[in-house]
FIDOKE-668208 format. One record per residue: residue number from 1; residue in three letters; x, y, z of N, C-alpha, C in turn. Coordinates in steps of 0.02 Angstrom, whole numbers. Each point is the difference from the previous one (the first is absolute). Layout:
NUM;ALA;X;Y;Z;X;Y;Z;X;Y;Z $
...
***
This chain:
1;UNK;730;-2316;3960;68;42;-2;-12;70;2 $
2;UNK;37;31;43;-13;68;2;26;44;-57 $
3;UNK;-54;38;-17;11;38;-68;56;43;5 $
4;UNK;16;28;61;50;53;5;65;-29;-5 $
5;UNK;10;-59;15;65;-36;4;19;-27;-68 $
6;UNK;-49;7;-50;8;-20;-70;55;43;-38 $
7;UNK;3;59;23;46;45;-36;45;36;49 $
8;UNK;63;8;-11;48;27;43;-18;71;20 $
9;UNK;-22;41;-51;-10;77;9;-65;15;-14 $
10;UNK;-32;53;40;-70;28;-15;7;75;4 $
11;UNK;-39;34;-33;1;79;6;-48;16;58 $
12;UNK;-7;62;8;-36;29;58;-77;-21;-5 $
13;UNK;-23;-20;-51;-75;-19;-7;1;-72;0 $
14;UNK;45;-40;16;2;-73;5;-1;-32;-64 $
15;UNK;22;31;-57;0;-28;-63;77;-25;-12 $
16;UNK;4;-64;-28;67;-25;-6;39;38;-52 $
17;UNK;61;11;13;52;34;-44;64;-42;1 $
18;UNK;46;17;-52;66;-34;3;48;42;32 $
19;UNK;63;-23;6;58;36;39;5;74;-24 $
20;UNK;-28;14;-62;13;68;-28;-64;34;12 $
21;UNK;-50;-22;30;-64;34;12;-44;4;-54 $
22;UNK;0;-44;-47;-36;-3;-56;-61;-48;10 $
23;UNK;-59;19;-13;-66;-38;15;4;-66;-37 $
24;UNK;-30;-54;46;7;-73;-24;-81;-12;-15 $
25;UNK;-8;-34;-52;-70;-28;-19;-10;-63;43 $
26;UNK;-42;5;51;-10;-58;44;-21;-67;-43 $
27;UNK;-32;6;-56;-22;-54;-45;58;-40;-27 $
28;UNK;51;42;-17;56;-30;-40;65;-7;33 $
29;UNK;5;46;56;64;3;40;51;42;-35 $
30;UNK;-19;33;-56;55;34;-35;-21;77;5 $
31;UNK;49;43;-11;-16;72;2;-38;20;-65 $
32;UNK;-35;50;4;-40;31;-55;48;17;-57 $
33;UNK;54;32;14;50;18;-44;22;-60;-46 $
34;UNK;12;-52;40;29;-61;-36;-49;-26;-51 $
35;UNK;-63;-3;20;-52;-23;-41;-10;51;-65 $
36;UNK;-3;69;11;-1;43;-54;59;-10;-50 $
37;UNK;59;-13;32;61;-8;-46;-12;-59;-45 $
38;UNK;-27;-56;26;-6;-62;-37;-52;13;-56 $
39;UNK;-54;42;19;-55;9;-47;24;46;-60 $
40;UNK;52;48;21;26;44;-55;42;-37;-53 $
41;UNK;36;-54;25;40;-35;-40;-29;-54;-47 $
42;UNK;-71;-16;24;-34;-48;-39;-24;30;-61 $
43;UNK;-1;66;-17;-31;28;-56;43;57;-17 $
44;UNK;14;12;-64;37;62;-17;-44;57;-24 $
45;UNK;-69;-13;0;-49;49;-21;-19;49;53 $
46;UNK;9;-24;66;-22;45;51;56;20;49 $
47;UNK;-1;55;27;47;18;54;-38;37;55 $
48;UNK;19;-7;63;-30;32;52;24;71;-3 $
49;UNK;-37;47;13;26;75;2;-42;34;53 $
50;UNK;32;34;39;-32;38;60;-54;49;-31 $
51;UNK;-51;8;35;-51;43;-19;25;70;5 $
52;UNK;-33;41;-43;16;76;3;-34;28;69 $
53;UNK;41;27;37;-26;20;65;-9;73;7 $
54;UNK;-46;24;40;-15;69;4;-12;10;75 $
55;UNK;49;40;33;-4;11;65;15;-66;44 $
56;UNK;-48;-20;45;9;-54;47;-34;-65;-30 $
57;UNK;-24;11;-66;-33;-56;-25;41;-60;-11 $
58;UNK;-29;-66;23;31;-60;-9;-34;-42;-53 $
59;UNK;38;-34;-24;-31;-54;-60;35;-67;1 $
60;UNK;-33;-45;-23;30;-70;-10;39;-2;-63 $
61;UNK;4;-60;-31;45;-18;-52;-45;12;-64 $
62;UNK;26;35;-43;-26;5;-71;33;-34;-55 $
63;UNK;-37;-19;-52;37;-29;-55;-5;47;-61 $
64;UNK;57;12;-32;-9;43;-66;20;-48;-59 $
65;UNK;-31;20;-58;19;-42;-55;66;23;-35 $
66;UNK;44;-50;-15;66;10;-27;6;-34;-64 $
67;UNK;38;24;-48;9;-40;-57;46;-61;12 $
68;UNK;-15;-55;-38;46;-55;-2;65;21;-31 $
69;UNK;50;-38;8;63;14;-28;-2;0;-75 $
70;UNK;10;52;-33;12;3;-73;-76;7;-31 $
71;UNK;-52;11;43;-67;10;-28;-25;67;11 $
72;UNK;-66;15;-22;-31;71;7;-38;4;66 $
73;UNK;-12;50;24;-34;7;63;-71;-16;-3 $
74;UNK;-24;-44;42;-67;-30;1;-51;51;26 $
75;UNK;-50;20;-38;-48;46;23;-58;-36;34 $
76;UNK;-28;33;52;-50;-31;30;-61;0;-38 $
77;UNK;-42;-55;-2;-57;-5;-44;-52;54;7 $
78;UNK;-5;30;67;-46;53;9;12;60;-38 $
79;UNK;70;19;-6;18;59;-42;-10;-12;-71 $
80;UNK;14;-56;-30;-11;-20;-67;-71;8;-18 $
81;UNK;-44;-23;47;-71;9;-14;-23;74;-5 $
82;UNK;24;31;48;-14;78;-4;20;37;-63 $
83;UNK;66;-22;-21;23;24;-59;-40;-19;-66 $
84;UNK;-20;-60;1;-45;-23;-54;-65;36;-6 $
85;UNK;-29;12;66;-63;41;-2;7;73;-18 $
86;UNK;55;31;16;16;64;-24;11;3;-76 $
87;UNK;31;-49;-29;9;-2;-69;-68;-11;-38 $
88;UNK;-40;-41;28;-73;-10;-36;-40;63;16 $
89;UNK;5;35;49;-34;63;13;20;52;-48 $
90;UNK;70;14;-9;22;38;-46;-21;-18;-74 $
91;UNK;2;-60;-21;-17;-19;-61;-77;12;-16 $
92;UNK;-42;-15;53;-76;19;-11;-7;79;-15 $
93;UNK;39;31;42;-8;80;-13;22;20;-71 $
94;UNK;51;-29;-21;29;10;-67;-51;-17;-55 $
95;UNK;-30;-57;3;-49;-24;-47;-57;47;0 $
96;UNK;-25;17;65;-58;51;1;13;71;-29 $
97;UNK;60;20;4;21;61;-27;-4;-11;-77 $
98;UNK;34;-50;-28;0;-9;-75;-73;-12;-29 $
99;UNK;-40;-32;43;-61;-9;-27;-43;65;1 $
100;UNK;17;38;51;-34;72;-5;25;42;-55 $
101;UNK;66;-3;-17;25;36;-53;-38;-24;-68 $
102;UNK;-4;-67;-8;-31;-25;-62;-74;19;-5 $
103;UNK;-33;0;65;-70;18;-7;-5;81;-21 $
104;UNK;43;40;35;0;70;-19;11;14;-75 $
105;UNK;47;-41;-30;23;7;-70;-58;-21;-47 $
106;UNK;-38;-49;23;-58;-30;-47;-56;59;12 $
107;UNK;-9;20;56;-51;52;10;11;66;-40 $
108;UNK;63;23;-1;25;58;-30;-9;-13;-79 $
109;UNK;25;-60;-22;-10;-11;-80;-73;4;-14 $
110;UNK;-39;-27;35;-73;-2;-12;-26;69;-4 $
111;UNK;22;40;48;-17;70;6;18;41;-62 $
112;UNK;71;-12;-14;22;36;-63;-41;-17;-64 $
113;UNK;-25;-64;-4;-35;-19;-57;-76;23;1 $
114;UNK;-14;40;54;-66;34;-4;10;71;-25 $
115;UNK;64;22;-9;4;73;-12;-1;13;-71 $
116;UNK;13;-40;-47;10;13;-70;-74;3;-31 $
117;UNK;-2;26;-58;-67;-1;-37;7;-61;-55 $
118;UNK;-50;-47;10;2;-59;-48;-41;15;-59 $
119;UNK;33;-13;-59;-36;6;-67;-16;-68;-24 $
120;UNK;-65;-23;2;-11;-65;-20;-32;-1;-75 $
121;UNK;22;46;-38;-25;5;-69;28;-63;-38 $
122;UNK;65;-17;17;30;-62;-37;-5;-61;48 $
123;UNK;-32;-49;-21;-12;-62;42;65;-39;6 $
124;UNK;52;16;-34;63;-43;3;27;-4;64 $
125;UNK;45;-47;16;32;-12;59;72;-8;-9 $
126;UNK;43;38;40;71;-1;-10;29;-79;21 $
127;UNK;-41;-27;43;14;-72;17;9;-43;-45 $
128;UNK;-43;-1;-51;-5;-45;-58;29;28;-62 $
129;UNK;3;72;-5;26;31;-60;73;18;3 $
130;UNK;47;-47;-2;71;10;0;29;-34;-55 $
131;UNK;57;19;-20;43;-24;-58;65;-26;25 $
132;UNK;10;-64;-10;65;-27;34;14;19;68 $
133;UNK;-58;6;37;1;17;78;15;72;9 $
134;UNK;8;38;-45;8;79;2;-56;34;6 $
135;UNK;-6;44;49;-70;50;3;23;70;-29 $
136;UNK;-38;18;-44;6;63;-30;-58;50;18 $
137;UNK;16;55;25;-56;46;20;24;73;-27 $
138;UNK;-48;34;-31;9;70;-34;-11;43;61 $
139;UNK;46;48;12;0;53;48;-15;66;-32 $
140;UNK;-45;38;23;-17;68;-29;3;53;60 $
141;UNK;35;52;-20;0;53;53;-41;60;-28 $
142;UNK;-53;23;31;-42;55;-23;-13;48;52 $
143;UNK;-33;56;-18;-22;53;44;-74;0;4 $
144;UNK;-28;-7;63;-73;-5;2;-27;75;-12 $
145;UNK;-54;9;-21;-32;67;-13;-23;26;63 $
146;UNK;-31;61;2;-24;30;60;-58;-35;26 $
147;UNK;-36;-43;-36;-56;-38;22;21;-66;25 $
148;UNK;70;-16;-7;25;-64;28;-2;-50;-55 $
149;UNK;-20;9;-56;-4;-57;-55;67;8;-42 $
150;UNK;5;-59;-38;60;7;-41;-24;-11;-71 $
151;UNK;-65;8;-12;-34;-3;-73;32;57;-42 $
152;UNK;19;-15;-53;22;44;-56;81;31;23 $
153;UNK;24;-31;50;71;17;19;53;-40;-40 $
154;UNK;45;30;-19;64;-30;-34;38;-36;53 $
155;UNK;35;-48;-23;46;-34;48;71;30;-8 $
156;UNK;22;33;51;64;36;1;60;-52;3 $
157;UNK;-12;-62;37;48;-48;2;-32;-68;-25 $
158;UNK;39;-36;-38;-23;-60;-29;53;-53;12 $
159;UNK;-15;-50;41;52;-52;4;-34;-70;1 $
160;UNK;45;-54;-16;-21;-61;7;42;-33;63 $
161;UNK;-32;-34;47;32;-26;55;-4;-77;-11 $
162;UNK;61;-28;-5;2;-74;-23;29;-37;65 $
163;UNK;-30;-40;35;14;-36;58;13;-77;-24 $
164;UNK;62;-17;18;23;-72;-17;17;-32;68 $
165;UNK;-47;-45;29;13;-28;65;67;-47;-5 $
166;UNK;3;-34;-52;58;-54;-14;67;30;18 $
167;UNK;20;64;-19;62;21;12;-5;61;56 $
168;UNK;-59;11;21;-5;58;49;7;65;-26 $
169;UNK;-13;21;-54;8;60;-35;-66;39;-11 $
170;UNK;9;62;-1;-56;48;-16;26;50;-52 $
171;UNK;-19;-3;-58;20;42;-54;-50;53;-14 $
172;UNK;26;66;-6;-40;53;-10;23;28;-82 $
173;UNK;-48;0;-42;14;25;-69;-37;61;-3 $
174;UNK;31;60;-11;-40;63;-17;-4;10;-76 $
175;UNK;-60;19;-11;-18;16;-67;-8;78;-11 $
176;UNK;31;19;-52;-10;76;2;-68;26;-28 $
177;UNK;-23;48;39;-69;17;-5;-12;31;-71 $
178;UNK;48;28;-37;-12;31;-62;16;-40;-58 $
179;UNK;3;-71;14;10;-53;-52;-64;6;-48 $
180;UNK;23;0;-63;-50;7;-52;-17;-75;-21 $
181;UNK;-72;-15;22;-23;-68;-10;-68;4;-32 $
182;UNK;-29;-61;-12;-70;-7;-26;-40;-16;60 $
183;UNK;-53;47;14;-41;-8;57;-67;-32;-38 $
184;UNK;-17;-66;22;-56;-29;-33;-60;45;6 $
185;UNK;-32;16;-60;-56;44;-12;13;66;2 $
186;UNK;58;20;5;16;71;2;57;25;-50 $
187;UNK;32;-54;-31;49;12;-52;72;18;42 $
188;UNK;43;25;-37;72;15;25;1;62;40 $
189;UNK;29;-7;59;7;60;49;44;-24;52 $
190;UNK;9;47;51;46;-13;55;-25;-61;47 $
191;UNK;47;-39;25;-23;-49;37;-38;16;67 $
192;UNK;19;62;24;-32;21;62;-77;18;-11 $
193;UNK;-21;15;-58;-69;13;-22;-46;-57;8 $
194;UNK;31;-56;-6;-43;-63;6;-35;1;62 $
195;UNK;26;15;58;-24;-2;63;-62;59;3 $
196;UNK;14;53;-30;-56;52;1;-57;-25;-38 $
197;UNK;10;-34;-55;-58;-19;-50;-40;-53;35 $
198;UNK;35;-49;29;-40;-61;25;24;-36;60 $
199;UNK;37;41;44;24;-24;65;51;-54;-5 $
200;UNK;13;-32;56;51;-55;7;-14;-51;-49 $
201;UNK;-65;-20;-16;-10;-59;-45;22;16;-69 $
202;UNK;-12;64;-32;21;15;-60;76;7;2 $
203;UNK;28;32;46;78;0;18;31;-64;-13 $
204;UNK;-30;-51;42;36;-71;-11;-12;-20;-67 $
205;UNK;-52;5;-29;-10;-28;-66;50;35;-47 $
206;UNK;9;59;-3;50;36;-39;70;-26;8 $
207;UNK;20;-10;69;66;-26;13;6;-74;-30 $
208;UNK;-51;-42;10;-6;-71;-28;14;-1;-72 $
209;UNK;-41;36;-40;-4;-1;-73;58;30;-30 $
210;UNK;33;54;31;52;25;-30;71;-24;15 $
211;UNK;5;-40;60;57;-26;24;-2;-77;17 $
212;UNK;-45;-33;-30;-4;-70;-3;-3;-25;76 $
213;UNK;-43;29;37;-4;-22;71;-73;-30;13 $
214;UNK;-9;-22;59;-63;-41;17;-17;25;74 $
215;UNK;-5;69;17;-13;12;66;-73;13;14 $
216;UNK;-22;-29;53;-69;7;18;-18;39;63 $
217;UNK;56;2;42;-6;39;65;32;71;-1 $
218;UNK;-26;48;42;36;63;4;-8;25;78 $
219;UNK;35;52;9;0;41;58;6;75;-20 $
220;UNK;-44;40;20;7;71;-12;10;38;68 $
221;UNK;52;39;5;24;40;56;-24;70;-12 $
222;UNK;-28;34;48;-16;68;3;63;40;13 $
223;UNK;27;32;-49;60;37;14;-6;58;40 $
224;UNK;-64;26;9;-9;57;51;20;-20;66 $
225;UNK;2;-59;19;18;-24;65;69;-28;3 $
226;UNK;33;7;-54;67;-26;0;43;32;47 $
227;UNK;-2;63;20;43;31;43;-4;-35;70 $
228;UNK;-52;-17;22;-4;-33;69;25;-70;-7 $
229;UNK;-4;-32;-51;26;-69;-3;77;9;1 $
230;UNK;31;49;-38;71;8;7;23;20;68 $
231;UNK;-34;41;31;15;23;71;-5;-55;47 $
232;UNK;-50;-51;-14;-1;-65;45;66;-36;-1 $
233;UNK;46;1;-47;57;-41;-7;65;45;17 $
234;UNK;-19;68;20;56;38;18;35;47;-59 $
235;UNK;-41;8;-57;27;39;-50;46;-37;-45 $
236;UNK;29;38;-40;49;-36;-55;59;52;-6 $
237;UNK;60;-25;-25;57;38;-15;12;-6;-73 $
238;UNK;6;59;-34;10;1;-79;51;55;-17 $
239;UNK;28;-12;-54;44;55;-28;-28;39;-53 $
240;UNK;-1;69;12;-36;44;-50;48;44;-31 $
241;UNK;-19;20;-62;35;50;-35;-26;70;17 $
242;UNK;25;48;-19;-26;76;4;-63;3;-27 $
243;UNK;-6;-21;-64;-70;9;-34;-56;-41;40 $
244;UNK;18;-60;22;-48;-39;39;-19;35;61 $
245;UNK;44;29;38;-13;41;59;-51;58;-17 $
246;UNK;17;35;-48;-37;59;-26;-74;-19;-16 $
247;UNK;-6;-48;-42;-64;-28;-20;-38;-29;50 $
248;UNK;32;-42;50;-37;-33;56;-22;57;46 $
249;UNK;40;45;18;-22;54;49;-59;43;-36 $
250;UNK;-2;9;-58;-49;36;-35;-73;-30;11 $
251;UNK;4;-67;-14;-68;-35;8;-7;-14;75 $
252;UNK;51;-9;33;-12;-18;79;-29;66;36 $
253;UNK;17;58;-24;-33;55;35;-70;10;-21 $
254;UNK;-14;-11;-65;-71;2;-23;-47;-54;33 $
255;UNK;32;-57;9;-44;-59;30;-11;19;73 $
256;UNK;51;23;39;-6;18;69;-52;52;13 $
257;UNK;4;58;-42;-53;52;-1;-67;-26;-4 $
258;UNK;-14;-44;-54;-63;-18;-19;-31;-54;52 $
259;UNK;44;-34;45;-23;-48;49;12;27;72 $
260;UNK;18;59;7;9;28;65;58;-37;42 $
261;UNK;54;-11;-32;64;-31;29;53;47;0 $
262;UNK;33;-11;55;61;41;12;53;-12;-59 $
263;UNK;14;50;-37;48;-11;-54;82;2;27 $
264;UNK;27;-66;-14;70;-11;19;36;-14;-68 $
265;UNK;33;51;-24;39;-13;-65;57;-46;9 $
266;UNK;29;-23;-57;56;-51;6;53;48;-8 $
267;UNK;51;-6;50;54;53;10;47;6;-57 $
268;UNK;12;-51;-33;51;2;-54;12;-57;-34 $
269;UNK;42;-5;-51;15;-59;-43;37;-47;36 $
270;UNK;15;-53;-38;40;-61;31;-44;-45;47 $
271;UNK;35;-32;40;-38;-55;37;-39;36;58 $
272;UNK;-73;-13;1;-35;33;51;-50;-48;28 $
273;UNK;-19;12;69;-49;-45;22;-71;35;-6 $
274;UNK;-43;-34;-39;-67;32;-14;-52;-33;46 $
275;UNK;-54;45;19;-58;-25;38;-53;-26;-52 $
276;UNK;-53;-20;19;-50;-25;-45;-26;43;-49 $
277;UNK;-16;66;20;-21;43;-49;51;21;-48 $
278;UNK;64;14;20;50;14;-45;16;-57;-49 $
279;UNK;3;-63;24;18;-56;-42;-64;-16;-50 $
280;UNK;-58;12;26;-58;-12;-54;3;51;-58 $
281;UNK;14;66;20;14;54;-54;54;-14;-43 $
282;UNK;53;-18;28;62;-17;-31;-10;-58;-61 $
283;UNK;-42;-50;25;-7;-55;-48;-50;16;-55 $
284;UNK;-29;57;-3;-51;16;-48;22;55;-51 $
285;UNK;51;31;16;27;58;-49;17;-30;-62 $
286;UNK;-5;42;-57;23;-16;-64;24;52;-49 $
287;UNK;-9;62;28;11;66;-38;63;25;26 $
288;UNK;15;60;-31;57;43;21;68;-32;-1 $
289;UNK;11;-35;-62;67;-34;-3;12;-60;48 $
290;UNK;-53;-31;12;7;-53;49;-10;-69;-33 $
291;UNK;5;-5;-68;9;-61;-32;-64;-23;-39 $
292;UNK;-61;31;10;-62;-26;-28;-23;-63;39 $
293;UNK;-40;-33;-33;-42;-60;24;46;-55;19 $
294;UNK;56;-13;-40;42;-57;8;38;4;69 $
295;UNK;21;68;16;37;15;56;-47;0;59 $
296;UNK;-68;25;-10;-48;-7;58;-5;-72;21 $
297;UNK;-5;-49;-48;-9;-68;18;59;-21;39 $
298;UNK;56;22;-19;60;-22;45;-1;27;69 $
299;UNK;-28;68;5;-6;22;66;-47;-39;47 $
300;UNK;-54;-16;-32;-50;-40;30;22;-65;29 $
301;UNK;43;-28;-48;23;-64;22;44;6;60 $
302;UNK;44;50;0;53;16;54;-39;-2;67 $
303;UNK;-54;47;-8;-42;8;67;-27;-64;26 $
304;UNK;-39;-34;-49;-33;-63;12;43;-57;19 $
305;UNK;54;-9;-28;49;-53;19;21;17;74 $
306;UNK;14;60;17;24;12;71;-61;-9;46 $
307;UNK;-62;18;-18;-55;-12;41;-9;-76;13 $
308;UNK;1;-43;-54;-7;-73;3;53;-28;45 $
309;UNK;61;19;-11;59;-20;36;-4;16;75 $
310;UNK;-22;54;20;4;26;69;-68;-43;29 $
311;UNK;-52;0;-40;-60;-34;29;11;-70;23 $
312;UNK;48;-33;-36;14;-75;9;60;-12;43 $
313;UNK;26;54;30;59;-7;38;-10;-26;68 $
314;UNK;-62;18;25;-18;-33;71;-75;-1;-1 $
315;UNK;-27;-39;45;-72;-15;6;-40;63;21 $
316;UNK;33;45;40;-37;58;26;-8;50;-55 $
317;UNK;52;13;-36;-5;44;-64;-52;-32;-51 $
318;UNK;2;-64;-8;-47;-25;-55;-70;8;23 $
319;UNK;-14;-9;71;-74;9;22;-18;74;-13 $
320;UNK;54;48;18;-27;67;-14;-9;21;-73 $
321;UNK;44;-38;-44;-12;13;-68;-63;-24;-22 $
322;UNK;-16;-60;13;-69;-32;-18;-58;34;27 $
323;UNK;5;20;58;-50;43;40;-13;67;-42 $
324;UNK;49;31;-30;3;63;-34;-23;-12;-74 $
325;UNK;23;-59;-26;-23;-21;-76;-65;-26;-10 $
326;UNK;-28;-51;41;-50;-33;-18;-71;45;-3 $
327;UNK;-5;52;42;-65;40;-11;4;36;-65 $
328;UNK;53;0;-34;3;45;-57;3;-45;-67 $
329;UNK;-15;-60;14;5;-54;-58;-67;-28;-20 $
330;UNK;-11;-3;-69;-58;-27;-23;29;-56;-50 $
331;UNK;-24;-59;12;30;-65;-36;-59;-49;-18 $
332;UNK;21;-35;-55;-40;-62;-21;8;-56;39 $
333;UNK;54;-2;42;24;-60;38;-49;-4;60 $
334;UNK;-19;-61;7;-41;-16;62;49;-13;64 $
335;UNK;-32;1;54;35;-13;63;37;-64;-6 $
336;UNK;-25;-48;-24;30;-61;-11;60;2;-49 $
337;UNK;-4;42;-49;61;9;-42;53;36;33 $
338;UNK;-14;45;44;50;37;35;42;-39;52 $
339;UNK;-40;-44;36;27;-54;49;44;-49;-40 $
340;UNK;-29;-28;-58;39;-47;-42;65;30;-27 $
341;UNK;-1;63;-21;57;21;-25;53;20;55 $
342;UNK;-27;23;49;43;14;69;36;-59;17 $
343;UNK;-43;-55;16;32;-58;30;53;-32;-53 $
344;UNK;-18;-5;-64;46;-28;-49;64;42;-6 $
345;UNK;-9;71;6;58;39;-7;51;-4;54 $
346;UNK;-30;-2;63;49;-1;57;19;-67;22 $
347;UNK;-22;-54;-35;17;-67;15;75;-14;6 $
348;UNK;38;43;-43;76;-9;1;34;55;34 $
349;UNK;-34;42;40;27;57;30;-21;64;-38 $
350;UNK;26;50;19;-16;74;-26;26;-1;-73 $
351;UNK;-43;8;-49;19;2;-71;51;55;-23 $
352;UNK;35;-7;-42;39;42;-38;-34;48;-40 $
353;UNK;16;61;-9;-38;46;-42;50;22;-55 $
354;UNK;-31;-7;-63;35;20;-58;-42;45;-45 $
355;UNK;32;47;-38;-38;44;-36;37;18;-69 $
356;UNK;-46;7;-52;31;29;-65;-59;45;-29 $
357;UNK;27;41;-51;-43;33;-39;-8;-17;-73 $
358;UNK;-62;-6;-26;-3;-17;-73;-47;54;-30 $
359;UNK;17;18;-65;53;-19;-44;74;15;27 $
360;UNK;48;-32;-27;69;16;33;28;59;-42 $
361;UNK;49;29;34;33;54;-37;31;-21;-63 $
362;UNK;-12;45;-49;31;-19;-64;-50;-39;-48 $
363;UNK;-55;-21;25;-54;-34;-30;-63;33;-6 $
364;UNK;3;71;10;-61;40;-4;27;74;-21 $
365;UNK;-54;33;-25;19;75;-17;-66;32;13 $
366;UNK;16;68;9;-61;46;2;-30;11;-70 $
367;UNK;-63;10;5;-34;18;-69;-62;37;19 $
368;UNK;-46;19;-52;-60;37;7;-56;-43;-34 $
369;UNK;-57;7;29;-60;-38;-29;-65;34;18 $
370;UNK;-33;30;-47;-66;30;11;18;60;55 $
371;UNK;51;37;-12;22;55;42;26;-24;67 $
372;UNK;7;-63;16;33;-17;65;70;-18;-7 $
373;UNK;38;8;52;64;-20;2;1;-73;35 $
374;UNK;28;-52;-49;-2;-66;19;65;-34;4 $
375;UNK;4;-63;18;61;-38;-1;-19;-60;-49 $
376;UNK;44;-4;-49;-16;-56;-49;61;-54;2 $
377;UNK;-28;-59;-4;55;-62;3;-37;-55;-30 $
378;UNK;42;-59;-6;-22;-64;-27;-41;-36;59 $
379;UNK;-63;-11;-16;-37;-40;51;23;-72;2 $
380;UNK;22;-25;-52;23;-76;1;63;-4;41 $
381;UNK;52;49;-5;60;-3;36;-14;13;74 $
382;UNK;-46;44;17;-20;4;68;-27;-61;27 $
383;UNK;-55;-29;-34;-30;-61;16;54;-53;15 $
384;UNK;53;-1;-38;49;-60;0;39;16;69 $
385;UNK;19;59;11;34;16;65;-41;-12;58 $
386;UNK;-62;11;-3;-42;-10;58;-6;-67;23 $
387;UNK;-18;-39;-61;-5;-76;17;68;-38;20 $
388;UNK;51;24;-28;62;-33;20;21;19;75 $
389;UNK;-16;62;14;17;25;70;-46;-36;54 $
390;UNK;-65;-7;-22;-45;-31;55;10;-76;0 $
391;UNK;1;-31;-53;-8;-75;1;71;-32;-8 $
392;UNK;50;30;-29;68;-31;-15;50;32;46 $
393;UNK;-12;56;43;39;26;47;66;30;-39 $
394;UNK;-18;26;-63;57;29;-38;-9;77;8 $
395;UNK;51;32;26;-7;74;6;22;39;-65 $
396;UNK;-49;37;-30;13;28;-63;44;53;4 $
397;UNK;10;33;61;45;51;0;75;-20;11 $
398;UNK;10;-61;0;67;-25;-7;25;-17;-69 $
399;UNK;-48;2;-43;13;-10;-70;40;54;-35 $
400;UNK;45;-22;-41;47;48;-32;-38;51;-41 $
401;UNK;-52;-22;-28;-35;46;-42;-47;51;38 $
402;UNK;-2;-13;68;-36;51;37;42;62;10 $
***
């Protein structure tokens, strides 16, 4: 049978077409458009769309993914795989950065623990020597001599730092340096003399025997470098009286001249921002109608509280503070003790800082002994306040009798 007579119409190339000029598939006898229309009706997932053309470019039929009725758009598997690969790549980079930060923190912590001076005179360990899980450490602030030693030096600042990991608190208890106590082997004298007579070990023994404590570890900070430590956290803000300004500037000028430092006086009374040298001098004055030893202890606590608070406000400041502090520290605590205390303290986040001064106002009086001006009080009452505050979390400053 003649092929050309099978169809009624043919195009110029001899291909069969219908009466409208649409090409016919010789295999099926139907137009291509009819076949495509049937294919489109057989599934709702696909629709034929013309290709995007550019210029005279021609293309065939393309299928694009469309959502089923009432459903979400169906994503091609290839795009989903690429998305998963990008997500895994991003996660790997994040893990790598976190591991790097941890490694740097560990390395810096190890470096910091090489900066302080370790006193191994006492073989005790803070890890094993705690009471009710509370760690008590004696803190002494001293001035080094010209030869760099602290031998024979009185402690200008005397504190007990009590760390309680169970409630995330750090308590600082300031003891007045002129407190009249019994120093083992030397009789009754000022508390600050104990450090001069026998260093930190005798000073701890004096605190333990007079105030019913059992402290075995200590940290001594060289106050001569305190200015740099205060500057490391951005200075402090305090409120000064006219007498405090006059006395501070008097000693500040002398200190600056002796150490070749530019003298920057405090401009006036009221709230002032102090740099390291100014704050260090302010915390040590006690003459010229500035309140004596008890008020000096208060000023020191104001400065130290701000320094600790600022130091723990963010990691960068904390590192600056520690890098300034540790080279000026002598301690009986081993590296393991420092790590143990640090890990246990930050287990529940940044600890809160609390501070009191003992003896309390109204529970001491000025007196004289052997020609010295001293502070007299009841050792038993002070010991009771101290133990209640540390182990029972009772604030003695809230007592009606205070």
